[in-house]
C-alpha positions, 0 to 999 in steps of 0.5 A: 241869174242864168239866163238859158237859150234854145237848145241845140244838138250838134255833132262832135267825133264822139257822137250828138251832144245837146248844147244849151247857152247860158249867162249871167252878167258877167259870164258866158258859158255852154251847158253840153250834156249827151244824157243824163242820168234819171236817178244817181249822181250825174257825172260832170266837168267844170271846164274853162276856155283855153284858147292855147290848147283846145285852138292852137293845139299847144302841148304844153297844157292839158286843157284840150286833152281833157276836155276831150277825153270828158266829151268822149266819156259822157256820149256813152255813158251820159254826163255834163259839162260846164264850159265858161269862157273865162281864160286864164284861170279868170285873169282875162286872155290878156293877163294870161299872154302877159303871164306866159310871156314873163314864165317864159322870159323869167323861168317862172312858174304861173303861181308866182307870175300872177302873184308878181301881177298882184294876183291870186293864181286863182281867181275864179270862184265857181259860183257862176258855173254851180248856179248853171248847176243849180239850174239845170240838175236842181237837187242832183248829187254829182259826181265832178271830175277834176283835179283842182281843190278849187272846184270843189270848194267853190262848188260845195260853197255854192250848195252843189252836192259832190258825191266824189271827185274823180281825177281827170289826169291827161298827161300825154307830153312831157311839157304837160307832165311838167306843167301838171307838176307845177299845178300839184306844187303851186296850186294844190292841184291833186293827180292821184284817186 
Protein backbone atom coordinates (compact mmCIF):
# COMPACT_ATOMS: atom_id res chain seq x y z
CA UNK A 1 0.00 0.00 0.00
CA UNK A 2 1.25 3.47 -0.87
CA UNK A 3 1.61 6.08 1.86
CA UNK A 4 1.78 9.73 0.81
CA UNK A 5 3.68 12.32 2.76
CA UNK A 6 3.48 16.08 2.74
CA UNK A 7 4.03 17.72 -0.62
CA UNK A 8 6.91 20.17 -0.93
CA UNK A 9 7.95 22.49 -3.71
CA UNK A 10 11.63 22.77 -4.57
CA UNK A 11 13.49 24.95 -7.02
CA UNK A 12 15.43 23.12 -9.75
CA UNK A 13 17.59 24.54 -12.52
CA UNK A 14 14.62 23.89 -14.86
CA UNK A 15 12.08 25.56 -12.54
CA UNK A 16 10.02 24.77 -9.45
CA UNK A 17 8.59 21.25 -9.07
CA UNK A 18 6.35 19.64 -6.46
CA UNK A 19 7.54 16.44 -4.76
CA UNK A 20 5.49 13.93 -2.80
CA UNK A 21 7.29 11.15 -0.96
CA UNK A 22 5.85 7.70 -1.65
CA UNK A 23 6.60 4.41 0.03
CA UNK A 24 5.43 0.86 0.49
CA UNK A 25 6.77 -1.81 2.81
CA UNK A 26 9.60 -2.61 0.39
CA UNK A 27 10.25 0.54 -1.66
CA UNK A 28 10.58 4.28 -1.44
CA UNK A 29 10.49 6.95 -4.08
CA UNK A 30 9.26 10.37 -4.99
CA UNK A 31 6.45 11.53 -7.25
CA UNK A 32 7.57 14.71 -8.99
CA UNK A 33 5.46 17.03 -11.11
CA UNK A 34 5.27 20.59 -12.36
CA UNK A 35 1.69 20.57 -13.57
CA UNK A 36 -0.69 17.85 -14.69
CA UNK A 37 -3.02 18.48 -17.61
CA UNK A 38 -6.69 18.26 -16.64
CA UNK A 39 -7.52 16.01 -19.60
CA UNK A 40 -5.70 13.84 -22.11
CA UNK A 41 -2.72 11.58 -21.50
CA UNK A 42 -0.03 12.57 -19.00
CA UNK A 43 3.69 12.45 -19.86
CA UNK A 44 5.37 10.06 -17.39
CA UNK A 45 8.89 8.82 -16.76
CA UNK A 46 9.67 5.92 -14.42
CA UNK A 47 13.26 6.34 -13.25
CA UNK A 48 15.38 4.27 -10.87
CA UNK A 49 18.20 5.82 -8.89
CA UNK A 50 21.73 5.67 -10.29
CA UNK A 51 24.29 7.01 -7.86
CA UNK A 52 27.16 6.75 -10.33
CA UNK A 53 25.53 8.76 -13.09
CA UNK A 54 23.38 11.14 -11.07
CA UNK A 55 25.69 11.88 -8.13
CA UNK A 56 29.19 11.04 -9.36
CA UNK A 57 28.75 12.15 -12.98
CA UNK A 58 30.07 8.99 -14.61
CA UNK A 59 30.32 9.34 -18.38
CA UNK A 60 29.35 5.78 -19.33
CA UNK A 61 25.68 5.76 -18.27
CA UNK A 62 22.62 7.48 -19.72
CA UNK A 63 20.62 7.74 -16.46
CA UNK A 64 21.50 11.34 -15.51
CA UNK A 65 21.13 12.70 -19.06
CA UNK A 66 17.71 11.01 -19.36
CA UNK A 67 16.60 12.33 -15.98
CA UNK A 68 17.78 15.87 -16.74
CA UNK A 69 16.17 15.87 -20.17
CA UNK A 70 12.81 14.67 -18.85
CA UNK A 71 12.76 17.14 -15.94
CA UNK A 72 13.62 19.96 -18.33
CA UNK A 73 10.74 18.89 -20.58
CA UNK A 74 8.01 18.69 -17.91
CA UNK A 75 8.64 22.10 -16.38
CA UNK A 76 7.21 24.06 -19.33
CA UNK A 77 4.60 21.51 -20.48
CA UNK A 78 3.66 19.39 -17.45
CA UNK A 79 4.18 15.74 -16.61
CA UNK A 80 5.14 13.31 -13.87
CA UNK A 81 8.37 11.64 -12.80
CA UNK A 82 8.19 8.58 -10.54
CA UNK A 83 11.70 8.27 -9.11
CA UNK A 84 12.40 5.07 -7.18
CA UNK A 85 15.41 4.25 -5.02
CA UNK A 86 16.19 0.97 -6.79
CA UNK A 87 19.87 0.72 -7.80
CA UNK A 88 21.23 -1.79 -10.29
CA UNK A 89 17.94 -2.65 -12.02
CA UNK A 90 16.63 -3.84 -8.66
CA UNK A 91 19.74 -5.76 -7.54
CA UNK A 92 20.92 -3.13 -5.05
CA UNK A 93 24.01 -0.98 -4.83
CA UNK A 94 26.42 -3.69 -3.62
CA UNK A 95 25.44 -6.11 -6.39
CA UNK A 96 25.74 -3.26 -8.87
CA UNK A 97 29.29 -2.50 -7.69
CA UNK A 98 30.23 -6.20 -7.83
CA UNK A 99 28.73 -6.43 -11.32
CA UNK A 100 30.70 -3.43 -12.56
CA UNK A 101 33.90 -4.92 -11.09
CA UNK A 102 33.24 -8.17 -12.96
CA UNK A 103 32.43 -6.26 -16.15
CA UNK A 104 35.74 -4.43 -15.90
CA UNK A 105 37.86 -7.48 -15.02
CA UNK A 106 36.22 -10.01 -17.37
CA UNK A 107 35.06 -7.72 -20.24
CA UNK A 108 31.46 -8.90 -19.89
CA UNK A 109 28.22 -7.03 -20.53
CA UNK A 110 25.96 -6.28 -17.56
CA UNK A 111 23.26 -8.79 -18.56
CA UNK A 112 25.73 -11.68 -18.69
CA UNK A 113 27.30 -10.57 -15.40
CA UNK A 114 23.92 -10.64 -13.66
CA UNK A 115 23.26 -14.11 -15.08
CA UNK A 116 26.67 -15.24 -13.78
CA UNK A 117 25.41 -14.14 -10.34
CA UNK A 118 22.26 -16.27 -10.91
CA UNK A 119 20.18 -13.12 -11.26
CA UNK A 120 17.92 -11.94 -14.04
CA UNK A 121 19.35 -8.86 -15.81
CA UNK A 122 16.12 -6.94 -15.07
CA UNK A 123 14.84 -7.64 -11.56
CA UNK A 124 12.26 -4.85 -11.34
CA UNK A 125 8.60 -5.69 -11.95
CA UNK A 126 7.40 -2.04 -11.79
CA UNK A 127 4.40 -2.96 -9.60
CA UNK A 128 5.30 -0.27 -7.03
CA UNK A 129 5.60 2.33 -9.78
CA UNK A 130 2.22 1.24 -11.19
CA UNK A 131 0.66 1.53 -7.74
CA UNK A 132 2.06 5.05 -7.39
CA UNK A 133 0.58 6.03 -10.77
CA UNK A 134 -2.78 4.39 -9.99
CA UNK A 135 -2.90 6.26 -6.67
CA UNK A 136 -1.79 9.65 -7.95
CA UNK A 137 -3.27 9.59 -11.47
CA UNK A 138 -6.36 7.38 -11.14
CA UNK A 139 -7.99 6.44 -14.45
CA UNK A 140 -5.56 8.51 -16.53
CA UNK A 141 -3.86 7.43 -19.73
CA UNK A 142 -0.12 8.02 -19.87
CA UNK A 143 2.58 8.62 -22.46
CA UNK A 144 5.55 6.69 -21.08
CA UNK A 145 9.03 8.08 -21.79
CA UNK A 146 11.29 5.02 -21.86
CA UNK A 147 13.51 2.79 -23.98
CA UNK A 148 12.84 -0.22 -21.74
CA UNK A 149 10.04 -2.57 -22.86
CA UNK A 150 10.05 -4.18 -19.38
CA UNK A 151 8.66 -0.91 -17.99
CA UNK A 152 5.84 -0.91 -20.54
CA UNK A 153 5.04 -4.56 -19.79
CA UNK A 154 5.22 -4.15 -16.00
CA UNK A 155 2.97 -1.10 -15.95
CA UNK A 156 0.38 -2.52 -18.37
CA UNK A 157 0.28 -5.82 -16.45
CA UNK A 158 -0.58 -3.73 -13.38
CA UNK A 159 -3.45 -1.96 -15.15
CA UNK A 160 -1.81 1.29 -16.25
CA UNK A 161 -3.08 2.51 -19.64
CA UNK A 162 -0.13 3.49 -21.84
CA UNK A 163 -1.32 5.16 -25.03
CA UNK A 164 2.18 5.69 -26.40
CA UNK A 165 5.80 5.07 -25.55
CA UNK A 166 8.34 7.78 -26.38
CA UNK A 167 12.02 6.91 -26.68
CA UNK A 168 14.40 8.86 -24.48
CA UNK A 169 17.83 8.53 -26.09
CA UNK A 170 20.64 10.58 -24.57
CA UNK A 171 23.91 9.39 -26.11
CA UNK A 172 26.22 12.27 -25.26
CA UNK A 173 29.45 10.24 -25.06
CA UNK A 174 30.99 7.29 -26.91
CA UNK A 175 30.81 5.25 -23.70
CA UNK A 176 27.07 5.95 -23.41
CA UNK A 177 26.58 4.97 -27.06
CA UNK A 178 28.32 1.67 -26.32
CA UNK A 179 26.18 1.11 -23.22
CA UNK A 180 22.98 1.83 -25.18
CA UNK A 181 24.07 -0.71 -27.80
CA UNK A 182 24.54 -3.25 -24.99
CA UNK A 183 21.05 -2.48 -23.67
CA UNK A 184 19.58 -3.03 -27.14
CA UNK A 185 21.48 -6.27 -27.79
CA UNK A 186 21.24 -7.86 -24.34
CA UNK A 187 18.22 -6.30 -22.61
CA UNK A 188 15.84 -5.69 -25.51
CA UNK A 189 15.76 -1.91 -25.19
CA UNK A 190 14.36 0.02 -28.13
CA UNK A 191 15.99 3.22 -29.31
CA UNK A 192 14.08 3.98 -32.52
CA UNK A 193 10.50 5.24 -32.71
